[in-house]
C-alpha positions as CSV (number, residue, x, y, z in Angstrom):
1,M,6.9,23.3,-8.7
2,F,7.3,22.9,-4.8
3,S,7.8,26.7,-4.3
4,T,3.9,27.2,-6.1
5,L,3.3,24.4,-3.6
6,K,4.7,26.3,-0.2
7,N,2.4,29.2,-1.4
8,N,-1.0,27.2,-0.1
9,L,1.0,26.2,2.8
10,F,0.2,22.8,2.2
11,C,-3.4,23.3,2.9
12,R,-2.7,23.0,6.5
13,M,-0.3,19.8,6.2
14,E,3.2,20.8,8.0
15,T,5.2,23.2,5.5
16,E,7.5,20.6,6.5
17,M,6.7,17.5,5.1
18,A,5.1,18.3,2.1
19,Q,8.4,19.4,1.2
20,F,9.8,15.9,2.4
21,I,6.6,14.2,0.7
22,S,7.8,16.5,-2.9
23,E,11.6,16.0,-2.6
24,N,11.1,12.2,-2.3
25,K,9.4,9.6,-4.7
26,I,9.9,6.3,-3.6
27,A,6.7,4.9,-0.8
28,T,5.9,1.5,1.0
29,I,2.7,0.6,0.9
30,C,1.4,-2.3,3.6
31,C,-2.3,-3.4,3.4
32,L,-3.8,-6.6,4.5
33,D,-5.5,-10.0,2.9
34,S,-8.6,-11.4,3.9
35,E,-7.0,-13.6,7.1
36,N,-5.3,-9.9,7.9
37,R,-2.3,-11.2,6.9
38,P,-0.2,-7.9,5.5
39,H,0.9,-7.7,2.2
40,C,4.0,-4.8,1.3
41,F,4.9,-3.1,-1.9
42,N,6.7,-0.7,-2.7
43,C,6.1,2.2,-6.0
44,F,7.2,5.5,-7.1
45,Y,4.3,7.9,-6.2
46,A,4.0,11.1,-7.2
47,E,1.9,13.7,-4.8
48,D,-0.9,16.9,-5.1
49,L,-0.6,18.0,-1.7
50,K,-3.6,20.9,-2.5
51,D,-6.2,17.5,-1.9
52,H,-3.8,15.5,0.5
53,L,-3.4,12.6,-2.7
54,L,-0.7,10.2,-3.4
55,F,-0.2,8.9,-7.2
56,F,1.4,5.5,-7.9
57,K,0.8,3.2,-11.0
58,S,0.1,-1.0,-11.1
59,S,-1.0,-3.2,-12.8
60,G,-4.3,-5.0,-11.8
61,D,-2.5,-8.5,-11.7
62,T,-0.8,-8.2,-9.6
63,L,-0.9,-9.4,-5.8
64,H,-1.4,-6.1,-4.1
65,S,-3.9,-4.6,-6.2
66,R,-6.2,-7.6,-6.5
67,L,-5.5,-6.6,-2.3
68,L,-6.4,-3.2,-2.4
69,L,-10.0,-4.1,-4.7
70,E,-10.7,-5.5,-1.2
71,S,-9.7,-3.5,0.7
72,P,-8.7,0.0,0.6
73,Y,-7.1,0.6,3.6
74,I,-3.6,1.3,3.6
75,A,-0.3,2.2,5.8
76,G,2.9,3.2,4.7
77,T,6.3,4.9,4.8
78,I,8.5,7.2,2.8
79,L,12.4,7.4,3.3
80,P,15.4,9.4,1.6
81,E,17.4,7.4,-0.7
82,K,20.2,8.6,0.9
83,T,19.9,7.9,5.4
84,E,22.1,9.5,7.4
85,M,21.7,7.8,11.4
86,L,22.5,11.2,13.3
87,S,20.0,13.2,11.4
88,L,17.2,10.7,9.7
89,K,13.5,12.2,8.5
90,G,10.6,9.9,7.3
91,I,7.0,9.9,7.3
92,Q,5.0,7.3,8.8
93,L,1.3,7.3,6.8
94,T,-2.7,5.8,6.3
95,G,-5.0,5.9,4.3
96,T,-7.5,5.1,1.4
97,V,-7.0,3.9,-1.9
98,L,-9.1,4.8,-4.7
99,Y,-8.6,2.7,-8.5
100,P,-9.9,3.1,-11.9
101,G,-13.6,2.8,-11.6
102,N,-14.4,3.6,-8.0
103,S,-16.3,6.1,-7.2
104,G,-14.5,8.7,-5.5
105,Y,-11.5,7.8,-7.7
106,I,-9.8,10.9,-9.3
107,N,-7.6,11.0,-12.1
108,G,-3.6,11.2,-11.0
109,N,-2.2,10.5,-14.6
110,Y,-1.2,13.9,-15.7
111,I,0.5,14.5,-12.0
112,Y,1.8,11.0,-12.3
113,H,3.2,11.5,-15.5
114,L,4.4,14.7,-15.5
115,R,7.3,13.4,-12.8
116,F,7.6,10.3,-13.8
117,P,8.0,10.1,-18.1
118,F,9.1,7.1,-19.0
119,A,6.0,5.1,-16.6
120,K,3.7,6.6,-19.8
121,M,5.4,3.5,-21.8
122,M,5.0,1.1,-18.9
123,P,1.3,-0.5,-18.4
124,G,-0.5,0.2,-15.2
125,E,-3.5,2.1,-14.3
126,I,-2.7,5.2,-11.8
127,W,-4.4,4.6,-8.5
128,C,-5.5,6.8,-5.7
129,I,-4.5,7.4,-2.4
130,Q,-6.3,9.8,-0.1
131,L,-4.4,10.3,3.0
132,S,-6.0,10.2,6.3
133,T,-2.6,11.3,8.3
134,V,0.7,12.2,7.9
135,K,3.6,11.7,11.0
136,M,6.8,13.2,10.4
137,T,9.8,11.7,13.0
138,G,13.5,13.1,12.2
139,S,16.2,12.8,14.7
140,R,19.2,15.3,14.0
141,N,21.7,14.2,17.0
142,I,20.4,13.4,20.0
143,F,17.4,15.7,19.5
144,R,13.8,13.8,18.4
145,K,10.9,15.8,16.5
146,K,7.6,14.6,15.1
147,L,4.9,16.7,13.1
148,K,1.3,15.3,12.8
149,W,-1.8,15.5,10.1
150,S,-4.9,14.8,10.5
151,K,-7.7,14.5,7.4
152,P,-9.7,16.7,8.9
153,P,-13.5,15.9,9.4
154,V,-15.9,15.9,7.1
155,A,-18.6,18.3,7.7
């Protein structure tokens, strides 16, 4: 899957960033309640980097689902499952959540269940995150590296 996406140059998203997102599978997503108090949750995600989308599965009765229906703007992180202090890499992201029934919703059932077939048997719906910004930070020994991507403005 990665080799096909690599040939598309990830629609201008840095190849190293896109590869990192594809190689990992758990994100921490943060949202706000009506009183601007933060709430975070972890989720498995699948990616459509050509269109700058992440998909996750959630039940409508969770606190984060109710909060996202009120305010769809999120921030989040992706870290590798195993980390090494001297060569830590991670992604920070922002975006807008589109949910089933939303006018701009993009159905990610196929992409999500292709990556996580066991999730077909779990209750919930596939939600979509339309990425706005992605920043990848890496530190290898003392050298620090940052890559940034932003969604192009709509013409």
